[in-house]
SEFIZA-3560 file (N, C-alpha, C; in Angstrom, 3 decimals):
REM SEFIZA-3560
<numar><xx>0.240</xx><yy>-26.701</yy><zz>7.683</zz><atom>N</atom></numar>
<numar><xx>-1.196</xx><yy>-26.560</yy><zz>7.700</zz><atom>CA</atom></numar>
<numar><xx>-1.605</xx><yy>-25.577</yy><zz>6.599</zz><atom>C</atom></numar>
<numar><xx>-2.627</xx><yy>-25.909</yy><zz>5.870</zz><atom>N</atom></numar>
<numar><xx>-3.081</xx><yy>-25.082</yy><zz>4.749</zz><atom>CA</atom></numar>
<numar><xx>-3.811</xx><yy>-23.843</yy><zz>5.255</zz><atom>C</atom></numar>
<numar><xx>-3.666</xx><yy>-22.778</yy><zz>4.495</zz><atom>N</atom></numar>
<numar><xx>-4.359</xx><yy>-21.536</yy><zz>4.837</zz><atom>CA</atom></numar>
<numar><xx>-5.830</xx><yy>-21.656</yy><zz>4.467</zz><atom>C</atom></numar>
<numar><xx>-6.656</xx><yy>-20.973</yy><zz>5.244</zz><atom>N</atom></numar>
<numar><xx>-8.077</xx><yy>-20.898</yy><zz>4.917</zz><atom>CA</atom></numar>
<numar><xx>-8.245</xx><yy>-19.953</yy><zz>3.735</zz><atom>C</atom></numar>
<numar><xx>-9.166</xx><yy>-20.271</yy><zz>2.859</zz><atom>N</atom></numar>
<numar><xx>-9.376</xx><yy>-19.336</yy><zz>1.744</zz><atom>CA</atom></numar>
<numar><xx>-9.914</xx><yy>-18.004</yy><zz>2.261</zz><atom>C</atom></numar>
<numar><xx>-9.361</xx><yy>-16.936</yy><zz>1.735</zz><atom>N</atom></numar>
<numar><xx>-9.787</xx><yy>-15.605</yy><zz>2.157</zz><atom>CA</atom></numar>
<numar><xx>-11.159</xx><yy>-15.299</yy><zz>1.579</zz><atom>C</atom></numar>
<numar><xx>-11.951</xx><yy>-14.610</yy><zz>2.364</zz><atom>N</atom></numar>
<numar><xx>-13.268</xx><yy>-14.192</yy><zz>1.885</zz><atom>CA</atom></numar>
<numar><xx>-13.060</xx><yy>-13.122</yy><zz>0.818</zz><atom>C</atom></numar>
<numar><xx>-13.662</xx><yy>-13.343</yy><zz>-0.334</zz><atom>N</atom></numar>
<numar><xx>-13.520</xx><yy>-12.377</yy><zz>-1.423</zz><atom>CA</atom></numar>
<numar><xx>-14.691</xx><yy>-11.408</yy><zz>-1.394</zz><atom>C</atom></numar>
<numar><xx>-14.350</xx><yy>-10.156</yy><zz>-1.515</zz><atom>N</atom></numar>
<numar><xx>-15.404</xx><yy>-9.148</yy><zz>-1.603</zz><atom>CA</atom></numar>
<numar><xx>-15.924</xx><yy>-9.151</yy><zz>-3.034</zz><atom>C</atom></numar>
<numar><xx>-17.212</xx><yy>-9.374</yy><zz>-3.197</zz><atom>N</atom></numar>
<numar><xx>-17.785</xx><yy>-9.393</yy><zz>-4.533</zz><atom>CA</atom></numar>
<numar><xx>-18.369</xx><yy>-8.026</yy><zz>-4.850</zz><atom>C</atom></numar>
<numar><xx>-18.078</xx><yy>-7.565</yy><zz>-6.033</zz><atom>N</atom></numar>
<numar><xx>-18.562</xx><yy>-6.274</yy><zz>-6.485</zz><atom>CA</atom></numar>
<numar><xx>-19.386</xx><yy>-6.452</yy><zz>-7.752</zz><atom>C</atom></numar>
<numar><xx>-20.315</xx><yy>-5.547</yy><zz>-7.943</zz><atom>N</atom></numar>
<numar><xx>-21.088</xx><yy>-5.472</yy><zz>-9.176</zz><atom>CA</atom></numar>
<numar><xx>-20.663</xx><yy>-4.180</yy><zz>-9.856</zz><atom>C</atom></numar>
<numar><xx>-20.433</xx><yy>-4.250</yy><zz>-11.163</zz><atom>N</atom></numar>
<numar><xx>-19.985</xx><yy>-3.088</yy><zz>-11.911</zz><atom>CA</atom></numar>
<numar><xx>-21.174</xx><yy>-2.419</yy><zz>-12.601</zz><atom>C</atom></numar>
<numar><xx>-21.148</xx><yy>-1.091</yy><zz>-12.608</zz><atom>N</atom></numar>
<numar><xx>-22.221</xx><yy>-0.310</yy><zz>-13.219</zz><atom>CA</atom></numar>
<numar><xx>-21.641</xx><yy>0.715</yy><zz>-14.181</zz><atom>C</atom></numar>
<numar><xx>-22.371</xx><yy>0.949</yy><zz>-15.278</zz><atom>N</atom></numar>
<numar><xx>-22.110</xx><yy>2.088</yy><zz>-16.155</zz><atom>CA</atom></numar>
<numar><xx>-23.056</xx><yy>3.192</yy><zz>-15.701</zz><atom>C</atom></numar>
<numar><xx>-22.517</xx><yy>4.396</yy><zz>-15.548</zz><atom>N</atom></numar>
<numar><xx>-23.302</xx><yy>5.526</yy><zz>-15.050</zz><atom>CA</atom></numar>
<numar><xx>-23.375</xx><yy>6.592</yy><zz>-16.133</zz><atom>C</atom></numar>
<numar><xx>-24.591</xx><yy>7.013</yy><zz>-16.456</zz><atom>N</atom></numar>
<numar><xx>-24.810</xx><yy>8.103</yy><zz>-17.391</zz><atom>CA</atom></numar>
<numar><xx>-25.273</xx><yy>9.310</yy><zz>-16.582</zz><atom>C</atom></numar>
<numar><xx>-24.574</xx><yy>10.436</yy><zz>-16.764</zz><atom>N</atom></numar>
<numar><xx>-24.884</xx><yy>11.648</yy><zz>-16.015</zz><atom>CA</atom></numar>
<numar><xx>-25.761</xx><yy>12.573</yy><zz>-16.857</zz><atom>C</atom></numar>
<numar><xx>-26.432</xx><yy>13.513</yy><zz>-16.200</zz><atom>N</atom></numar>
<numar><xx>-27.350</xx><yy>14.426</yy><zz>-16.879</zz><atom>CA</atom></numar>
<numar><xx>-26.654</xx><yy>15.320</yy><zz>-17.900</zz><atom>C</atom></numar>
<numar><xx>-25.354</xx><yy>15.567</yy><zz>-17.740</zz><atom>N</atom></numar>
<numar><xx>-24.639</xx><yy>16.397</yy><zz>-18.714</zz><atom>CA</atom></numar>
<numar><xx>-24.199</xx><yy>15.596</yy><zz>-19.942</zz><atom>C</atom></numar>
<numar><xx>-24.543</xx><yy>14.306</yy><zz>-19.983</zz><atom>N</atom></numar>
<numar><xx>-24.215</xx><yy>13.457</yy><zz>-21.121</zz><atom>CA</atom></numar>
<numar><xx>-22.939</xx><yy>12.664</yy><zz>-20.963</zz><atom>C</atom></numar>
<numar><xx>-22.171</xx><yy>12.905</yy><zz>-19.914</zz><atom>N</atom></numar>
<numar><xx>-20.939</xx><yy>12.146</yy><zz>-19.707</zz><atom>CA</atom></numar>
<numar><xx>-21.267</xx><yy>10.766</yy><zz>-19.144</zz><atom>C</atom></numar>
<numar><xx>-20.316</xx><yy>9.850</yy><zz>-19.305</zz><atom>N</atom></numar>
<numar><xx>-20.512</xx><yy>8.467</yy><zz>-18.880</zz><atom>CA</atom></numar>
<numar><xx>-19.269</xx><yy>7.992</yy><zz>-18.124</zz><atom>C</atom></numar>
<numar><xx>-19.482</xx><yy>7.230</yy><zz>-17.084</zz><atom>N</atom></numar>
<numar><xx>-18.398</xx><yy>6.582</yy><zz>-16.347</zz><atom>CA</atom></numar>
<numar><xx>-18.703</xx><yy>5.092</yy><zz>-16.342</zz><atom>C</atom></numar>
<numar><xx>-17.705</xx><yy>4.302</yy><zz>-16.650</zz><atom>N</atom></numar>
<numar><xx>-17.901</xx><yy>2.858</yy><zz>-16.736</zz><atom>CA</atom></numar>
<numar><xx>-17.229</xx><yy>2.144</yy><zz>-15.578</zz><atom>C</atom></numar>
<numar><xx>-17.755</xx><yy>0.962</yy><zz>-15.289</zz><atom>N</atom></numar>
<numar><xx>-17.178</xx><yy>0.037</yy><zz>-14.319</zz><atom>CA</atom></numar>
<numar><xx>-17.054</xx><yy>0.615</yy><zz>-12.914</zz><atom>C</atom></numar>
<numar><xx>-18.100</xx><yy>1.283</yy><zz>-12.453</zz><atom>N</atom></numar>
<numar><xx>-18.137</xx><yy>1.775</yy><zz>-11.078</zz><atom>CA</atom></numar>
<numar><xx>-18.482</xx><yy>0.613</yy><zz>-10.172</zz><atom>C</atom></numar>
<numar><xx>-17.689</xx><yy>0.378</yy><zz>-9.149</zz><atom>N</atom></numar>
<numar><xx>-17.857</xx><yy>-0.770</yy><zz>-8.259</zz><atom>CA</atom></numar>
<numar><xx>-18.843</xx><yy>-0.473</yy><zz>-7.138</zz><atom>C</atom></numar>
<numar><xx>-19.735</xx><yy>-1.454</yy><zz>-6.907</zz><atom>N</atom></numar>
<numar><xx>-20.693</xx><yy>-1.393</yy><zz>-5.807</zz><atom>CA</atom></numar>
<numar><xx>-20.661</xx><yy>-2.762</yy><zz>-5.133</zz><atom>C</atom></numar>
<numar><xx>-20.555</xx><yy>-2.815</yy><zz>-3.797</zz><atom>N</atom></numar>
<numar><xx>-20.559</xx><yy>-4.110</yy><zz>-3.112</zz><atom>CA</atom></numar>
<numar><xx>-21.835</xx><yy>-4.898</yy><zz>-3.435</zz><atom>C</atom></numar>
<numar><xx>-21.653</xx><yy>-6.147</yy><zz>-3.848</zz><atom>N</atom></numar>
<numar><xx>-22.778</xx><yy>-6.986</yy><zz>-4.248</zz><atom>CA</atom></numar>
<numar><xx>-23.745</xx><yy>-7.278</yy><zz>-3.122</zz><atom>C</atom></numar>
<numar><xx>-23.287</xx><yy>-7.259</yy><zz>-1.883</zz><atom>N</atom></numar>
<numar><xx>-24.147</xx><yy>-7.550</yy><zz>-0.744</zz><atom>CA</atom></numar>
<numar><xx>-25.234</xx><yy>-6.520</yy><zz>-0.518</zz><atom>C</atom></numar>
<numar><xx>-25.069</xx><yy>-5.329</yy><zz>-1.078</zz><atom>N</atom></numar>
<numar><xx>-26.069</xx><yy>-4.275</yy><zz>-0.906</zz><atom>CA</atom></numar>
<numar><xx>-27.213</xx><yy>-4.385</yy><zz>-1.900</zz><atom>C</atom></numar>
<numar><xx>-27.031</xx><yy>-5.189</yy><zz>-2.933</zz><atom>N</atom></numar>
<numar><xx>-27.993</xx><yy>-5.244</yy><zz>-4.030</zz><atom>CA</atom></numar>
<numar><xx>-28.912</xx><yy>-6.451</yy><zz>-3.896</zz><atom>C</atom></numar>
<numar><xx>-29.997</xx><yy>-6.412</yy><zz>-4.623</zz><atom>N</atom></numar>
<numar><xx>-30.946</xx><yy>-7.515</yy><zz>-4.612</zz><atom>CA</atom></numar>
<numar><xx>-32.099</xx><yy>-7.209</yy><zz>-3.676</zz><atom>C</atom></numar>
<numar><xx>-32.890</xx><yy>-8.210</yy><zz>-3.392</zz><atom>N</atom></numar>
<numar><xx>-34.042</xx><yy>-8.011</yy><zz>-2.524</zz><atom>CA</atom></numar>
<numar><xx>-35.100</xx><yy>-7.181</yy><zz>-3.214</zz><atom>C</atom></numar>
<numar><xx>-35.939</xx><yy>-6.559</yy><zz>-2.435</zz><atom>N</atom></numar>
<numar><xx>-37.044</xx><yy>-5.776</yy><zz>-2.985</zz><atom>CA</atom></numar>
<numar><xx>-36.582</xx><yy>-4.514</yy><zz>-3.700</zz><atom>C</atom></numar>
<numar><xx>-35.438</xx><yy>-3.962</yy><zz>-3.289</zz><atom>N</atom></numar>
<numar><xx>-34.952</xx><yy>-2.714</yy><zz>-3.880</zz><atom>CA</atom></numar>
<numar><xx>-34.169</xx><yy>-2.937</yy><zz>-5.171</zz><atom>C</atom></numar>
<numar><xx>-33.800</xx><yy>-4.158</yy><zz>-5.483</zz><atom>N</atom></numar>
<numar><xx>-33.048</xx><yy>-4.441</yy><zz>-6.705</zz><atom>CA</atom></numar>
<numar><xx>-31.725</xx><yy>-3.701</yy><zz>-6.731</zz><atom>C</atom></numar>
<numar><xx>-31.486</xx><yy>-2.926</yy><zz>-7.790</zz><atom>N</atom></numar>
<numar><xx>-30.231</xx><yy>-2.189</yy><zz>-7.944</zz><atom>CA</atom></numar>
<numar><xx>-30.305</xx><yy>-0.762</yy><zz>-7.416</zz><atom>C</atom></numar>
<numar><xx>-31.419</xx><yy>-0.349</yy><zz>-6.853</zz><atom>N</atom></numar>
<numar><xx>-31.583</xx><yy>1.033</yy><zz>-6.385</zz><atom>CA</atom></numar>
<numar><xx>-30.537</xx><yy>1.436</yy><zz>-5.325</zz><atom>C</atom></numar>
<numar><xx>-30.119</xx><yy>0.556</yy><zz>-4.398</zz><atom>N</atom></numar>
<numar><xx>-29.075</xx><yy>0.960</yy><zz>-3.444</zz><atom>CA</atom></numar>
<numar><xx>-27.757</xx><yy>1.342</yy><zz>-4.115</zz><atom>C</atom></numar>
<numar><xx>-27.530</xx><yy>0.875</yy><zz>-5.339</zz><atom>N</atom></numar>
<numar><xx>-26.296</xx><yy>1.224</yy><zz>-6.052</zz><atom>CA</atom></numar>
<numar><xx>-26.228</xx><yy>2.729</yy><zz>-6.307</zz><atom>C</atom></numar>
<numar><xx>-27.365</xx><yy>3.349</yy><zz>-6.556</zz><atom>N</atom></numar>
<numar><xx>-27.397</xx><yy>4.797</yy><zz>-6.812</zz><atom>CA</atom></numar>
<numar><xx>-26.842</xx><yy>5.559</yy><zz>-5.610</zz><atom>C</atom></numar>
<numar><xx>-27.262</xx><yy>5.190</yy><zz>-4.404</zz><atom>N</atom></numar>
<numar><xx>-26.787</xx><yy>5.880</yy><zz>-3.200</zz><atom>CA</atom></numar>
<numar><xx>-25.281</xx><yy>5.690</yy><zz>-3.012</zz><atom>C</atom></numar>
<numar><xx>-24.782</xx><yy>4.494</yy><zz>-3.281</zz><atom>N</atom></numar>
<numar><xx>-23.356</xx><yy>4.224</yy><zz>-3.135</zz><atom>CA</atom></numar>
<numar><xx>-22.555</xx><yy>5.042</yy><zz>-4.142</zz><atom>C</atom></numar>
<numar><xx>-23.006</xx><yy>5.066</yy><zz>-5.387</zz><atom>N</atom></numar>
<numar><xx>-22.285</xx><yy>5.798</yy><zz>-6.427</zz><atom>CA</atom></numar>
<numar><xx>-22.378</xx><yy>7.303</yy><zz>-6.187</zz><atom>C</atom></numar>
<numar><xx>-23.517</xx><yy>7.797</yy><zz>-5.707</zz><atom>N</atom></numar>
<numar><xx>-23.633</xx><yy>9.225</yy><zz>-5.378</zz><atom>CA</atom></numar>
<numar><xx>-22.657</xx><yy>9.595</yy><zz>-4.269</zz><atom>C</atom></numar>
<numar><xx>-22.493</xx><yy>8.719</yy><zz>-3.276</zz><atom>N</atom></numar>
<numar><xx>-21.538</xx><yy>8.971</yy><zz>-2.195</zz><atom>CA</atom></numar>
<numar><xx>-20.113</xx><yy>8.996</yy><zz>-2.749</zz><atom>C</atom></numar>
<numar><xx>-19.787</xx><yy>8.049</yy><zz>-3.626</zz><atom>N</atom></numar>
<numar><xx>-18.463</xx><yy>8.043</yy><zz>-4.260</zz><atom>CA</atom></numar>
<numar><xx>-18.237</xx><yy>9.345</yy><zz>-5.025</zz><atom>C</atom></numar>
<numar><xx>-19.267</xx><yy>9.795</yy><zz>-5.761</zz><atom>N</atom></numar>
<numar><xx>-19.164</xx><yy>11.035</yy><zz>-6.536</zz><atom>CA</atom></numar>
<numar><xx>-18.946</xx><yy>12.249</yy><zz>-5.634</zz><atom>C</atom></numar>
<numar><xx>-19.644</xx><yy>12.278</yy><zz>-4.479</zz><atom>N</atom></numar>
<numar><xx>-19.455</xx><yy>13.402</yy><zz>-3.546</zz><atom>CA</atom></numar>
<numar><xx>-18.017</xx><yy>13.440</yy><zz>-3.038</zz><atom>C</atom></numar>
<numar><xx>-17.447</xx><yy>12.278</yy><zz>-2.724</zz><atom>N</atom></numar>
<numar><xx>-16.067</xx><yy>12.225</yy><zz>-2.237</zz><atom>CA</atom></numar>
<numar><xx>-15.086</xx><yy>12.674</yy><zz>-3.320</zz><atom>C</atom></numar>
<numar><xx>-15.326</xx><yy>12.234</yy><zz>-4.554</zz><atom>N</atom></numar>
<numar><xx>-14.464</xx><yy>12.631</yy><zz>-5.668</zz><atom>CA</atom></numar>
<numar><xx>-14.579</xx><yy>14.135</yy><zz>-5.904</zz><atom>C</atom></numar>
<numar><xx>-15.804</xx><yy>14.657</yy><zz>-5.877</zz><atom>N</atom></numar>
<numar><xx>-16.027</xx><yy>16.085</yy><zz>-6.099</zz><atom>CA</atom></numar>
<numar><xx>-15.370</xx><yy>16.927</yy><zz>-5.007</zz><atom>C</atom></numar>
<numar><xx>-15.436</xx><yy>16.451</yy><zz>-3.775</zz><atom>N</atom></numar>
<numar><xx>-14.822</xx><yy>17.180</yy><zz>-2.662</zz><atom>CA</atom></numar>
<numar><xx>-13.310</xx><yy>17.277</yy><zz>-2.854</zz><atom>C</atom></numar>
<numar><xx>-12.694</xx><yy>16.200</yy><zz>-3.283</zz><atom>N</atom></numar>
<numar><xx>-11.246</xx><yy>16.187</yy><zz>-3.479</zz><atom>CA</atom></numar>
<numar><xx>-10.826</xx><yy>17.018</yy><zz>-4.684</zz><atom>C</atom></numar>
<numar><xx>-11.682</xx><yy>17.064</yy><zz>-5.709</zz><atom>N</atom></numar>
<numar><xx>-11.316</xx><yy>17.784</yy><zz>-6.928</zz><atom>CA</atom></numar>
<numar><xx>-11.745</xx><yy>19.249</yy><zz>-6.899</zz><atom>C</atom></numar>
<numar><xx>-12.628</xx><yy>19.611</yy><zz>-5.962</zz><atom>N</atom></numar>
<numar><xx>-13.107</xx><yy>20.982</yy><zz>-5.891</zz><atom>CA</atom></numar>
<numar><xx>-14.181</xx><yy>21.296</yy><zz>-6.924</zz><atom>C</atom></numar>
<numar><xx>-14.726</xx><yy>20.275</yy><zz>-7.569</zz><atom>N</atom></numar>
<numar><xx>-15.777</xx><yy>20.449</yy><zz>-8.572</zz><atom>CA</atom></numar>
<numar><xx>-17.103</xx><yy>19.985</yy><zz>-7.971</zz><atom>C</atom></numar>
<numar><xx>-18.225</xx><yy>20.534</yy><zz>-8.448</zz><atom>N</atom></numar>
<numar><xx>-19.515</xx><yy>20.050</yy><zz>-7.938</zz><atom>CA</atom></numar>
<numar><xx>-19.801</xx><yy>18.638</yy><zz>-8.470</zz><atom>C</atom></numar>
<numar><xx>-20.474</xx><yy>17.806</yy><zz>-7.684</zz><atom>N</atom></numar>
<numar><xx>-20.801</xx><yy>16.453</yy><zz>-8.161</zz><atom>CA</atom></numar>
<numar><xx>-21.835</xx><yy>16.512</yy><zz>-9.287</zz><atom>C</atom></numar>
<numar><xx>-21.741</xx><yy>15.557</yy><zz>-10.197</zz><atom>N</atom></numar>
<numar><xx>-22.681</xx><yy>15.474</yy><zz>-11.307</zz><atom>CA</atom></numar>
<numar><xx>-23.915</xx><yy>14.703</yy><zz>-10.875</zz><atom>C</atom></numar>
<numar><xx>-25.065</xx><yy>15.039</yy><zz>-11.470</zz><atom>N</atom></numar>
<numar><xx>-26.315</xx><yy>14.340</yy><zz>-11.174</zz><atom>CA</atom></numar>
<numar><xx>-26.427</xx><yy>13.125</yy><zz>-12.082</zz><atom>C</atom></numar>
<numar><xx>-26.811</xx><yy>11.999</yy><zz>-11.487</zz><atom>N</atom></numar>
<numar><xx>-26.933</xx><yy>10.746</yy><zz>-12.216</zz><atom>CA</atom></numar>
<numar><xx>-28.259</xx><yy>10.713</yy><zz>-12.962</zz><atom>C</atom></numar>
<numar><xx>-28.186</xx><yy>10.389</yy><zz>-14.254</zz><atom>N</atom></numar>
<numar><xx>-29.391</xx><yy>10.245</yy><zz>-15.066</zz><atom>CA</atom></numar>
<numar><xx>-29.856</xx><yy>8.789</yy><zz>-15.050</zz><atom>C</atom></numar>
<numar><xx>-28.912</xx><yy>7.849</yy><zz>-15.236</zz><atom>N</atom></numar>
<numar><xx>-29.294</xx><yy>6.437</yy><zz>-15.220</zz><atom>CA</atom></numar>
<numar><xx>-28.103</xx><yy>5.556</yy><zz>-14.865</zz><atom>C</atom></numar>
<numar><xx>-28.431</xx><yy>4.362</yy><zz>-14.375</zz><atom>N</atom></numar>
<numar><xx>-27.445</xx><yy>3.336</yy><zz>-14.039</zz><atom>CA</atom></numar>
<numar><xx>-27.797</xx><yy>2.066</yy><zz>-14.804</zz><atom>C</atom></numar>
<numar><xx>-26.766</xx><yy>1.325</yy><zz>-15.200</zz><atom>N</atom></numar>
<numar><xx>-27.002</xx><yy>0.034</yy><zz>-15.825</zz><atom>CA</atom></numar>
<numar><xx>-25.868</xx><yy>-0.898</yy><zz>-15.421</zz><atom>C</atom></numar>
<numar><xx>-26.242</xx><yy>-2.116</yy><zz>-15.032</zz><atom>N</atom></numar>
<numar><xx>-25.224</xx><yy>-3.100</yy><zz>-14.716</zz><atom>CA</atom></numar>
<numar><xx>-24.393</xx><yy>-3.388</yy><zz>-15.954</zz><atom>C</atom></numar>
<numar><xx>-23.098</xx><yy>-3.562</yy><zz>-15.752</zz><atom>N</atom></numar>
<numar><xx>-22.231</xx><yy>-3.932</yy><zz>-16.862</zz><atom>CA</atom></numar>
<numar><xx>-22.612</xx><yy>-5.340</yy><zz>-17.295</zz><atom>C</atom></numar>
<numar><xx>-22.821</xx><yy>-5.494</yy><zz>-18.586</zz><atom>N</atom></numar>
<numar><xx>-23.193</xx><yy>-6.795</yy><zz>-19.128</zz><atom>CA</atom></numar>
<numar><xx>-24.673</xx><yy>-7.086</yy><zz>-19.104</zz><atom>C</atom></numar>
<numar><xx>-25.488</xx><yy>-6.195</yy><zz>-18.534</zz><atom>N</atom></numar>
<numar><xx>-26.938</xx><yy>-6.408</yy><zz>-18.493</zz><atom>CA</atom></numar>
<numar><xx>-27.527</xx><yy>-6.111</yy><zz>-19.858</zz><atom>C</atom></numar>
<numar><xx>-28.559</xx><yy>-6.844</yy><zz>-20.218</zz><atom>N</atom></numar>
<numar><xx>-29.223</xx><yy>-6.619</yy><zz>-21.488</zz><atom>CA</atom></numar>
<numar><xx>-30.096</xx><yy>-5.380</yy><zz>-21.372</zz><atom>C</atom></numar>
<numar><xx>-30.171</xx><yy>-4.615</yy><zz>-22.459</zz><atom>N</atom></numar>
<numar><xx>-30.962</xx><yy>-3.386</yy><zz>-22.459</zz><atom>CA</atom></numar>
<numar><xx>-32.419</xx><yy>-3.679</yy><zz>-22.696</zz><atom>C</atom></numar>
//
């Protein structure tokens, strides 16, 4: 008997520019959270949460996000 295809988690990638001028590329955000009336705004909350977890583990303060852009999106 054939296996059922596994449900694939779809992610949207974002480039993040921080207020100190640093940039992080290809930050993953679950695609199911995006769209609707809020557009890409929920991605900011997800990435800020990821940053807080990273900062907690590294002992450094989290950086403030200046802007987000989808990878491959036209400017």
